[in-house]
C-alpha positions in Angstrom: 10.6 -6.1 -25.4 7.6 -3.8 -24.9 7.2 -0.4 -26.5 6.9 2.5 -24.0 3.9 4.8 -24.3 4.4 7.7 -26.7 3.7 10.2 -24.0 3.7 10.2 -20.2 1.3 12.1 -18.0 1.3 13.0 -14.3 -1.2 10.2 -13.7 0.7 7.5 -15.6 3.9 8.5 -13.7 2.0 8.1 -10.5 0.6 4.7 -11.6 4.1 3.4 -12.3 5.5 4.7 -9.0 2.6 3.1 -7.2 2.8 -0.3 -9.0 4.8 -1.0 -12.2 2.6 -4.0 -12.9 -0.5 -1.9 -12.8 1.2 0.5 -15.2 1.9 -2.4 -17.6 -1.6 -3.7 -17.6 -3.2 -0.3 -18.0 -0.7 1.5 -20.2 1.1 -1.2 -22.1 -1.5 -3.9 -22.4 -4.2 -1.2 -22.5 -6.7 -3.1 -20.3 -9.0 -0.3 -19.1 -10.3 0.1 -15.6 -14.1 0.5 -15.6 -15.5 3.9 -14.5 -16.5 4.2 -10.9 -19.0 6.4 -9.0 -16.1 8.6 -7.9 -14.6 9.1 -11.4 -18.0 9.7 -12.9 -18.8 12.2 -10.2 -15.5 14.1 -10.8 -16.2 14.2 -14.6 -19.7 15.5 -14.2 -18.6 18.2 -11.7 -15.7 19.3 -13.9 -17.9 19.5 -17.0 -20.6 21.5 -15.2 -18.1 24.0 -13.8 -16.4 24.4 -17.1 -19.7 25.4 -18.7 -20.4 27.7 -15.8 -17.3 29.7 -16.5 -18.2 29.9 -20.2 -21.3 31.9 -19.3 -21.3 35.7 -18.9 -20.2 36.8 -15.3 -23.7 37.9 -14.3 -25.0 34.5 -15.3 -22.6 32.6 -13.0 -25.1 31.9 -10.3 -26.1 28.8 -8.3 -29.5 28.7 -10.1 -28.0 29.0 -13.5 -25.5 26.2 -12.6 -28.5 24.1 -11.7 -29.8 24.6 -15.2 -26.4 24.0 -16.8 -26.1 20.7 -14.8 -29.6 19.6 -15.8 -28.9 20.2 -19.5 -25.6 18.4 -19.4 -27.3 15.5 -17.5 -29.8 15.1 -20.3 -27.5 15.7 -23.3 -24.7 13.5 -21.9 -27.0 10.6 -21.1 -25.6 10.7 -17.5 -28.5 8.6 -16.2 -27.5 5.7 -18.4 -23.8 6.2 -17.5 -24.5 6.0 -13.7 -26.9 3.1 -14.0 -24.2 1.2 -16.0 -21.6 1.4 -13.2 -20.5 -2.0 -11.8 -20.7 -0.8 -8.2 -23.4 1.6 -7.1 -23.1 3.8 -4.1 -26.7 5.0 -4.3 -29.4 6.1 -6.7 -29.1 8.5 -9.6 -30.8 11.0 -7.3 -28.1 10.5 -4.7 -25.5 11.1 -7.4 -27.1 14.3 -8.5 -27.4 15.6 -5.0 -23.8 14.8 -4.1 -22.5 16.3 -7.3 -24.5 19.5 -6.9 -23.5 20.0 -3.3 -19.8 19.9 -4.4 -20.5 22.4 -7.2 -22.2 24.8 -4.8 -19.2 24.8 -2.6 -17.3 26.6 -5.3 -19.0 29.8 -4.0 -17.3 29.2 -0.6 -13.9 29.2 -2.4 -14.5 32.1 -4.8 -17.1 34.3 -6.4 -17.5 33.0 -9.9 -19.1 36.3 -11.0 -15.8 38.0 -10.2 -13.4 35.3 -11.3 -12.1 35.3 -14.9 -10.2 32.3 -16.1 -7.7 32.6 -18.9 -7.8 28.9 -19.7 -9.8 25.8 -19.0 -9.2 22.1 -20.0 -6.0 23.4 -21.6 -4.1 20.6 -23.5 -0.4 20.9 -23.1 2.3 18.9 -24.8 5.9 19.4 -23.7 9.4 17.9 -23.5 10.8 17.7 -20.0 14.5 16.9 -20.2 13.8 14.5 -23.1 10.6 13.1 -21.6 7.5 13.6 -23.9 4.6 14.7 -21.7 0.9 15.3 -22.3 -1.8 16.6 -20.0 -4.9 18.7 -19.5 -4.9 21.6 -17.1 -8.3 22.2 -15.4 -7.9 26.0 -15.2 -5.4 28.7 -15.0 -5.2 32.5 -14.7 -2.5 35.1 -15.3 -1.6 37.0 -12.1 -1.0 40.7 -12.3 2.8 40.1 -12.6 2.2 38.0 -15.7 2.9 34.7 -14.0 0.5 31.7 -14.2 -1.6 30.3 -11.4 -2.7 26.8 -12.1 -5.8 25.3 -10.3 -7.3 21.9 -10.2 -10.8 20.8 -8.9 -10.8 17.9 -6.5 -14.0 16.0 -5.6 -12.3 13.5 -3.3 -11.1 13.7 0.2 -8.0 15.7 1.2 -5.1 13.2 1.2 -3.9 12.0 4.6 -0.5 13.8 5.2 0.7 10.6 6.9 0.7 8.9 3.5 1.1 11.8 1.1 3.9 14.3 1.2 3.5 17.9 -0.1 5.5 16.9 -3.2 3.2 14.0 -3.9 0.0 16.0 -3.4 1.1 18.7 -5.8 3.1 16.5 -8.2 0.5 16.8 -11.0 0.2 20.6 -10.9 4.0 21.1 -10.5 4.4 18.9 -13.6 2.0 21.2 -15.4 4.1 24.2 -14.3 7.2 22.5 -15.9 5.2 21.7 -19.0 3.9 25.3 -19.5 7.5 26.6 -19.0 8.8 24.2 -21.6 6.1 24.5 -24.2 4.9 28.1 -23.8 7.7 29.8 -21.9 5.2 30.7 -19.2 6.3 30.9 -15.6 4.0 29.5 -12.9 4.0 31.3 -9.5 1.5 29.2 -7.6 -0.5 26.0 -7.9 -3.8 25.3 -6.2 -5.9 22.2 -5.3 -9.5 23.3 -4.9 -11.2 20.6 -2.8 -15.0 20.9 -3.4 -16.1 18.4 -0.8 -14.7 20.1 2.3 -14.4 22.9 0.8 -10.9 24.3 1.1 -8.0 25.4 -1.1 -4.5 24.0 -0.6 -1.8 25.9 -2.5 1.9 26.1 -2.8 4.3 28.6 -4.4 6.4 27.1 -7.2 10.1 27.2 -6.3 13.3 26.1 -7.9 13.4 23.4 -5.3 10.0 21.8 -5.7 10.2 22.1 -9.5 13.6 20.4 -9.5 12.3 17.6 -7.4 9.4 17.2 -9.8 11.6 17.2 -12.8 13.9 14.5 -11.2 10.8 12.3 -10.4 9.8 12.6 -14.1 13.2 11.7 -15.6 13.9 8.9 -13.1 10.5 7.4 -13.7 10.9 7.5 -17.5 14.3 5.7 -17.1 12.6 3.0 -14.9 9.8 2.6 -17.4 12.2 2.2 -20.4 14.2 -0.3 -18.4 11.1 -2.3 -17.5 9.9 -2.3 -21.1 13.3 -3.5 -22.3 13.5 -6.3 -19.7 9.8 -7.0 -19.7 10.0 -7.0 -15.9 7.3 -5.0 -14.2 7.3 -5.5 -10.5 4.0 -6.2 -8.6 4.0 -3.8 -5.7 1.6 -5.6 -3.3 0.2 -3.2 -0.8 -3.1 -2.4 0.9 -3.9 -0.3 -2.2 -4.5 -3.7 -4.0 -7.8 -4.0 -2.2 -9.1 -1.2 -4.4 -7.5 -2.3 -7.6 -9.6 -3.6 -10.5 -6.9 -5.8 -11.7 -6.8 -7.7 -8.4 -10.6 -8.1 -8.4 -10.5 -9.5 -11.9 -7.3 -11.6 -11.2 -5.6 -10.0 -14.2 -2.7 -9.0 -12.0 -0.3 -12.0 -11.8 0.2 -11.3 -8.1 -3.4 -12.3 -7.5 -4.1 -14.7 -10.4 -3.9 -17.9 -8.4 -5.4 -16.6 -5.1 
């Protein structure tokens, strides 16, 4: 019998739903996946924009963002982190150019000098119908009616609607809406995905229907995880996604161990 994780998160729930075996390897066996160009890029952009919004409104300019990013690059030893990646998509200069282009696109989506955030990188712990949840909200603001608007920066491509339903695309943020309601009694009126590569904002109003669907996904996944831990049976969901899985490449996954 395996012990389930103390907390679930939107990402761990998605991992289990994509492939229970991958969930076991990463969350139960705790075999980490190495960082990639994409994950490092997302981390650097998120960190830089967080520091931008900590500056006074008049200092939230593209030029000051350039200074902020340069300071973070040096203090965080980002050069070393990028050079240490197992797979390189380019040079460190390429990384910096790509990251800064994404950051500059923020000004297409909003005017940072006139945008005041009420929370950034907000840790939230909550109980959703008996399921212990933990996560970090990129940013949120209080609307004039007192409700919360949750936003999340995305540095990847917009998901193909052929393979991602609206409920899947917004699952993480709708989960955060449930968590804020449970932990802080705050009602979320809208969630937003801020795609910095395109750039475009996708948003959806929270409703009793999409929140109910999200809650059902959480509780059903928790039951499935507990059952898999009790029986030690974690199904290998072999799909095209395996081609991008670290556990296939390293043959840690039993579905690929002898191939």
